[in-house]
C-alpha positions, 0 to 999 in steps of 0.5 A: 486520509485512508483514501488519499493513501490508497490513491497515492499507492495506486497512482504510483503503481499505475504510473509505473504500469502506464509509463510510455517507455522503459526509460521513463519507467526507470526514472520514476521507479525509485520515487515510486518505490519510496512513495509506495513504501511510505504509504504502506507503512503509514497505512499499516500504522493508522489501521493498527491504531484504528482497529486497536482503538475500538478493541478491548481486553485480549482482542486488542492484539488480534485487532492491531495485527489485522489492521497492520496486515490489511495494507500488506495484503492489498500491496501483495494483491496489487503487485500480482494484478499489476504484474499480470496486467503488464505481461 
């Protein structure tokens, strides 16, 4: 499931980057934003659950925090990469 979420995110980003024209990019941008937001939220939730499921004691809270932050970091690094690639 994690791979599918990551591929959906990357597919939308690459679709925006490789759009044939500005008109096409504008037409798909709204859908891509919704899909990217949804995949990032679901990925953060599932990561938080997975990281927290194996943690015990006070390690539970940093584990959940790390699990939730991973998709956010991936999103930020991807945005920088795709922005640089499109320039």
